C-alpha positions in Angstrom: 40.6 -21.3 -30.0 43.9 -19.7 -28.8 44.8 -19.2 -25.2 44.9 -15.4 -25.8 41.4 -15.4 -27.2 40.1 -17.4 -24.3 41.7 -15.0 -21.9 40.2 -12.0 -23.6 36.7 -13.6 -23.5 37.1 -14.3 -19.8 38.2 -10.7 -19.1 35.2 -9.5 -21.1 32.8 -11.6 -19.0 34.4 -10.4 -15.8 34.1 -6.8 -17.0 30.4 -7.3 -17.8 29.8 -8.9 -14.4 31.5 -6.0 -12.7 29.3 -3.5 -14.6 26.1 -5.5 -14.0 26.7 -5.6 -10.2 25.2 -8.1 -7.8 22.2 -10.2 -9.0 18.7 -9.9 -7.5 18.1 -11.8 -4.3 15.9 -14.9 -4.7 13.4 -13.5 -2.1 13.0 -10.3 -4.1 12.3 -12.2 -7.3 9.7 -14.3 -5.5 7.9 -11.1 -4.3 8.0 -9.5 -7.7 6.4 -12.6 -9.3 3.9 -13.3 -6.5 2.6 -9.7 -6.3 3.2 -8.8 -10.0 5.3 -5.8 -9.3 6.0 -3.7 -12.4 9.3 -2.3 -13.5 9.6 1.1 -15.2 9.8 1.3 -19.0 13.0 3.4 -18.7 16.4 2.4 -17.3 17.7 4.6 -14.6 21.0 5.1 -16.5 19.0 6.8 -19.2 18.3 9.8 -16.9 20.7 12.7 -17.5 21.3 13.2 -13.7 22.0 9.5 -13.0 25.3 9.3 -11.2 24.8 7.2 -8.0 27.3 8.3 -5.3 25.6 8.9 -2.0 22.3 7.4 -0.8 20.5 8.1 2.5 18.6 5.2 4.1 16.2 5.7 7.0 16.4 2.3 8.8 14.1 2.5 11.8 14.8 0.0 14.7 11.8 -2.1 13.8 13.3 -2.9 10.4 16.6 -3.9 11.9 14.8 -6.1 14.4 12.8 -7.9 11.7 15.7 -8.0 9.2 18.8 -8.2 11.3 21.1 -8.1 8.3 19.3 -5.1 6.7 22.4 -2.8 6.7 24.6 -5.6 5.3 22.2 -6.4 2.5 21.9 -2.7 1.6 25.7 -2.4 1.3 25.9 -5.6 -0.7 23.4 -4.3 -3.2 25.3 -1.0 -3.7 29.0 -1.7 -4.0 31.1 1.4 -4.3 28.3 3.7 -3.2 28.4 5.8 0.0 25.5 4.7 2.1 24.4 6.8 5.1 22.2 4.4 7.0 20.3 6.3 9.7 19.0 4.0 12.5 17.9 6.7 14.8 14.2 6.3 13.9 14.0 9.8 12.5 12.2 9.9 9.2 13.3 13.4 8.2 17.0 13.6 7.5 18.9 16.7 8.4 20.0 19.3 5.9 23.6 18.1 6.6 22.7 14.5 5.8 21.0 15.4 2.6 23.8 17.5 1.3 25.3 15.8 -1.7 22.8 12.9 -1.6 21.4 11.8 -5.0 18.8 9.3 -3.5 16.8 8.6 -0.3 15.1 5.4 1.0 12.6 6.3 3.7 9.4 8.3 3.4 8.1 11.0 1.0 7.9 14.1 3.2 7.7 17.6 1.7 10.2 18.9 4.3 12.8 16.4 3.0 12.3 17.3 -0.7 12.6 21.0 0.2 16.1 20.4 1.4 17.6 18.2 -1.3 20.3 19.3 -3.8 19.6 19.8 -7.5 21.4 16.5 -8.2 18.8 14.6 -6.2 17.2 12.0 -8.5 15.4 9.2 -6.7 13.2 8.8 -3.6 11.8 5.4 -2.5 9.0 5.3 0.1 8.8 2.0 2.1 5.0 2.5 2.3 2.3 2.9 -0.4 0.7 6.2 0.6 2.1 9.1 -1.3 -0.5 11.7 -0.2 2.0 13.3 2.2 3.8 14.6 -1.0 0.6 15.8 -2.8 1.8 19.4 -2.1 5.1 19.1 -4.0 5.5 21.6 -6.9 6.2 20.6 -10.5 9.7 21.9 -10.0 10.2 19.4 -7.1 8.9 16.5 -9.1 10.2 17.1 -12.6 13.2 15.0 -13.7 13.0 13.0 -10.5 11.9 9.4 -9.9 9.6 8.4 -7.0 8.9 4.8 -6.1 7.0 3.2 -3.2 5.8 0.1 -1.5 2.6 -0.5 -3.6 1.3 -4.0 -3.5 3.8 -5.1 -0.7 1.3 -4.6 2.1 -1.6 -6.0 0.0 -1.8 -9.5 1.5 -1.6 -8.1 5.1 -4.2 -5.4 4.6 -6.5 -7.8 2.7 -6.4 -10.3 5.6 -7.3 -7.4 8.0 -10.3 -6.5 5.8 -11.5 -10.1 5.6 -11.1 -10.4 9.3 -13.3 -7.4 9.9 -15.8 -8.7 7.4 -16.1 -12.1 9.2 -16.2 -10.4 12.6 -19.0 -8.0 11.7 -21.1 -10.7 9.8 -21.0 -12.9 13.0 -21.6 -10.1 15.5 -18.3 -10.4 17.2 -18.0 -6.7 18.2 -21.1 -7.1 20.4 -19.9 -10.4 21.8 -16.5 -8.8 22.6 -18.2 -6.0 24.5 -20.2 -8.5 26.5 -17.0 -10.5 27.2 -15.3 -7.3 28.5 -18.3 -6.9 30.9 -18.1 -10.6 31.9 -21.7 -11.1 30.6 -23.1 -14.3 29.0 -25.1 -12.4 26.4 -26.9 -15.0 24.4 -29.4 -12.3 23.3 -26.7 -10.8 21.1 -27.4 -13.6 18.6 -30.9 -12.1 18.0 -29.1 -9.2 16.1 -26.7 -11.4 14.0 -28.7 -11.1 10.8 -26.2 -10.5 8.0 -26.1 -14.2 7.0 -23.4 -16.3 5.5 -20.9 -14.8 3.2 -20.8 -17.6 0.7 -22.8 -16.6 -2.4 -22.9 -12.9 -1.5 -21.4 -10.2 -3.7 -18.4 -8.2 -2.6 -17.4 -4.9 -4.4 -13.8 -3.8 -4.4 -13.5 -0.1 -5.1 -10.0 0.3 -6.4 -8.7 -2.9 -7.9 -5.0 -2.2 -7.3 -2.6 -4.2 -5.1 -4.7 -4.2 -2.0 -8.0 -4.6 -3.8 -6.7 -7.5 -5.8 -5.7 -9.3 -2.6 -9.0 -8.7 -1.0 -10.8 -10.0 -4.1 -8.6 -13.1 -4.1 -9.6 -14.0 -0.5 -13.3 -13.1 -0.9 -13.5 -15.4 -4.0 -11.8 -18.1 -1.9 -14.7 -18.1 0.6 -17.2 -18.4 -2.2 -18.2 -14.8 -2.7 -19.0 -13.3 -6.1 -16.5 -10.5 -6.6 -17.0 -7.3 -8.7 -14.7 -4.3 -8.8 -14.1 -0.8 -10.1 -10.8 0.6 -11.3 -9.8 3.9 -12.9 -7.6 2.6 -15.7 -9.2 -0.3 -17.4 -11.7 -3.2 -17.2 -9.0 -5.7 -16.9 -8.9 -7.9 -13.9 -7.9 -11.4 -12.6 -10.0 -14.5 -13.3 -11.4 -14.5 -9.7 -13.1 -11.1 -10.3 -16.5 -11.6 -12.0 -16.8 -8.1 -13.4 -14.6 -5.0 -13.5 -16.3 -1.6 -14.1 -14.9 1.8 -14.5 -15.2 4.5 -11.9 -18.4 5.9 -13.4 -20.2 2.6 -12.6 -19.5 2.9 -8.9 -23.1 3.7 -7.7 -24.6 1.0 -9.9 -22.3 -1.7 -8.7 -22.7 -0.5 -5.0 -26.4 -1.4 -5.4 -25.5 -5.0 -6.1 -23.0 -5.5 -3.3 -23.5 -7.0 0.1 -20.0 -5.9 1.1 -18.2 -2.8 -0.2 -14.5 -2.4 0.3 -12.7 1.0 -0.1 -9.2 0.2 -1.3 -8.6 3.5 -3.0 -5.6 5.9 -2.8 -6.3 9.5 -1.8 -6.5 11.8 -4.8 -8.5 14.9 -5.7 -11.1 12.6 -7.4 -11.4 10.1 -4.5 -11.6 12.7 -1.7 -15.2 12.6 -0.3 -16.2 9.9 -2.8 -18.1 7.9 -0.2 -20.8 10.4 0.7 -24.5 10.5 1.3 -25.3 10.0 -2.4 -23.1 6.9 -2.5 -24.5 5.4 0.6 -28.0 6.0 -0.7 -27.1 4.1 -3.9 -25.7 1.2 -1.9 -27.7 -2.0 -1.4 -29.7 -1.6 1.8 -28.1 -3.5 4.7 -24.6 -3.6 3.0 -21.4 -3.7 5.0 -18.8 -1.0 4.4 -15.1 -1.7 4.9 -12.4 1.0 4.6 -8.7 0.2 4.3 -7.8 3.0 1.7 -7.7 6.5 3.0 -10.0 8.2 5.6 -10.6 11.4 3.7 -12.3 9.4 0.9 -15.3 8.9 3.2 -17.5 11.7 4.5 -17.7 10.7 8.2 -21.0 12.4 9.0 -22.7 10.7 6.0 -21.3 7.3 7.0 -22.6 7.8 10.6 -26.1 8.7 9.2 -26.1 5.6 6.9 -25.3 3.4 9.9 -27.8 5.0 12.2 -30.6 4.7 9.6 -29.9 1.0 8.9 -28.9 1.7 5.3 -25.6 0.1 6.2 -25.5 -3.1 8.4 -22.1 -2.3 9.8 -18.6 -0.9 9.1 -15.0 -1.9 9.5 -12.8 1.1 9.5 -9.0 1.1 9.6 -8.9 4.6 8.3 -11.1 7.6 9.4 -11.5 11.3 8.9 -10.1 12.8 10.9 -7.3 10.7 12.4 -7.1 10.1 15.3 -10.9 9.7 15.5 -12.2 12.0 18.1 -13.2 10.4 21.4 -16.8 11.8 21.1 -17.4 10.3 17.6 -20.6 8.1 17.6 -18.7 5.5 15.6 -16.9 4.3 18.8 -20.1 3.1 20.4 -21.9 1.5 17.4 -22.4 -2.2 17.9 -21.7 -3.3 14.3 -18.6 -1.1 13.9 -14.9 -2.1 14.2 -12.3 0.6 14.4 -8.5 0.0 14.1 -6.1 3.0 14.2 -4.7 2.9 10.6 -2.7 -0.3 11.4 -4.0 -2.8 8.8 -0.5 -3.0 7.2 1.1 -3.9 10.5 2.9 -7.2 10.6 6.3 -8.8 10.2 5.6 -10.2 6.7 4.6 -6.8 5.2 7.6 -5.0 6.7 10.0 -7.7 5.5 8.6 -7.4 2.0 9.1 -3.6 2.2 12.7 -4.0 3.3 13.4 -6.6 0.6 12.1 -4.5 -2.3 13.8 -1.4 -0.9 17.1 -3.3 -1.2 16.2 -4.6 -4.7 15.4 -1.1 -5.9 18.7 0.2 -4.5 20.5 -2.5 -6.4 18.6 -1.5 -9.6 19.3 2.2 -9.0 23.0 1.6 -8.7 23.1 -0.8 -11.7 21.1 1.7 -13.8 18.2 -0.8 -14.3 14.5 0.1 -14.4 13.1 0.6 -10.9 10.0 -1.2 -9.4 6.8 0.5 -8.3 7.4 3.9 -10.0 4.7 6.4 -8.8 2.9 8.9 -11.1 3.2 11.9 -8.8 0.6 13.9 -10.8 -2.0 11.1 -10.3 -0.8 10.4 -6.8 -0.2 6.6 -7.1 
């Protein structure tokens, strides 16, 4: 082979490398494989409006504390692109910031989408919930791509749900109240009647990223796991049975523990109502780490007061914040956390890592991860 041919081949390789841009970070590849993140079927460079030039990034102080080189990694992922990295902690960019921007990494907020230019193509939300943008019009959604942090907080939220399950089954809320009063309350043990978790059945309602991680952990402690999902009957090996949404009441009657891991959509709003709780196994435990508006609060209170439910672990409520006079606060077998189950360094680091990876893919014209069906809401 002549020297000239060799030189031409080397130049071609260098050109391809320049077009391809930087490779994925190893930590991003590990997250994609571990949590089975899905890439879109279409490349970004197939979109008529794809012309990455200016990207706005909301980078709150907590992100930069947990990922000190966050800004540097963002810039390395998007060579040649103007990045406006806002570290003020404000989630809604100004009209001036959004002018000329074709993409935004931050949150999906209607006020933001109302101010973007016609060339705006891509929005990435760090977090999984997209219900803030449920009011967007077809014109605001069409020919745009929305991605989010689905599955990234799954392990953290799952551990939160499992922690509540263990605590309620062992009567820890009542012991905690006694501890706060400096009382040696051995009589609390008389009301610890849920029994051991091993061998019991847990129902995951919504076998998505969070639900799958809950199922994995419940199976690990010896529980039989069943689930429902909207799309199919497919599930991992550690789920004994996957039913469709119309089987919800039947499966609730089999379960000792019911976990709400659903997104909020028109169909899931008010799903856990009096009819549902009546269909549930008597003495079941209800855990909610999905969205508060999927549960009718008055019906939940009634089911707890009647003994139809043994207890509840609620990270989400309706309304939020939960009013101070709600009877849920004083129930002995209820744990309430203020919509914070996703909190934790690991969850946020994963969110930052995948935001960087999606930025790299956007600039390179590759298929993005975690594309959201805005009509369905997830």
